[in-house]
C-alpha positions as CSV (number, residue, x, y, z in Angstrom):
1,M,-55.3,46.8,33.3
2,T,-56.0,46.7,29.4
3,D,-56.5,43.4,28.2
4,I,-53.2,42.6,26.9
5,E,-51.7,43.6,30.1
6,V,-54.4,41.2,31.9
7,L,-52.8,38.4,29.1
8,L,-49.2,39.2,29.8
9,T,-49.8,39.1,33.7
10,D,-51.3,36.0,33.3
11,L,-48.4,34.3,31.0
12,G,-45.8,35.7,33.6
13,E,-48.1,33.4,36.1
14,I,-48.6,30.5,34.3
15,A,-44.9,30.4,33.3
16,T,-43.6,30.7,36.7
17,R,-46.0,28.1,38.1
18,D,-44.5,25.4,35.2
19,I,-41.2,26.5,35.8
20,A,-41.7,25.8,39.9
21,R,-43.4,22.6,38.9
22,S,-40.3,21.4,37.2
23,E,-37.5,22.8,39.1
24,H,-39.2,22.2,42.7
25,P,-37.4,25.2,44.2
26,K,-37.3,24.7,48.1
27,G,-37.0,28.1,50.0
28,L,-37.1,31.8,49.1
29,K,-33.7,32.2,47.2
30,E,-34.9,29.4,44.8
31,N,-38.3,30.4,44.8
32,L,-36.8,34.0,43.6
33,K,-35.1,32.2,40.7
34,V,-38.1,30.8,39.7
35,A,-40.0,34.0,39.6
36,K,-37.6,35.9,37.9
37,K,-37.4,33.1,35.3
38,G,-41.3,33.7,35.0
39,G,-40.9,37.4,34.7
40,E,-38.3,37.1,31.8
41,V,-41.1,35.0,30.0
42,Q,-43.5,37.8,30.5
43,K,-41.2,40.4,29.3
44,M,-40.5,38.4,25.7
45,P,-43.9,39.0,24.1
46,E,-44.4,42.5,25.9
47,S,-41.1,43.7,24.7
48,L,-41.9,42.6,21.3
49,M,-45.0,44.4,21.5
50,K,-43.6,48.0,22.7
51,M,-40.8,47.3,19.5
52,Q,-43.4,46.7,16.9
53,Q,-46.0,49.8,18.3
54,R,-42.9,52.1,18.4
55,N,-42.1,51.0,14.9
56,L,-45.8,51.8,13.9
57,Q,-45.5,55.2,15.0
58,F,-42.1,55.7,13.4
59,L,-44.0,54.6,10.3
60,K,-46.9,57.0,10.6
61,T,-44.6,59.8,11.4
62,M,-42.5,59.1,8.2
63,H,-45.7,59.0,5.9
64,S,-47.0,62.0,7.2
65,I,-43.9,63.8,6.5
66,I,-43.4,62.3,3.1
67,N,-47.1,63.7,2.3
68,M,-46.6,67.2,4.1
69,P,-47.5,69.5,1.8
70,T,-44.7,71.4,0.2
71,N,-45.1,75.4,-0.1
72,N,-44.4,76.5,-3.7
73,K,-45.3,80.0,-3.9
74,K,-44.1,82.0,-6.8
């Protein structure tokens, strides 16, 4: 597990704990709803990070295409 994965997991767990403290869920169904909300909090920065990585890869690909040597044989 990478450092970022550990951080995102911790973020989800802390968010879930804080949501549970404020909502005081009772029973399995209510606790599942709280767990889902905590998971959604974790997914937000993870999705943003993945999107930025894809954008960076796209920019690197475009850069290599633009700087590709041309064959101007005469």
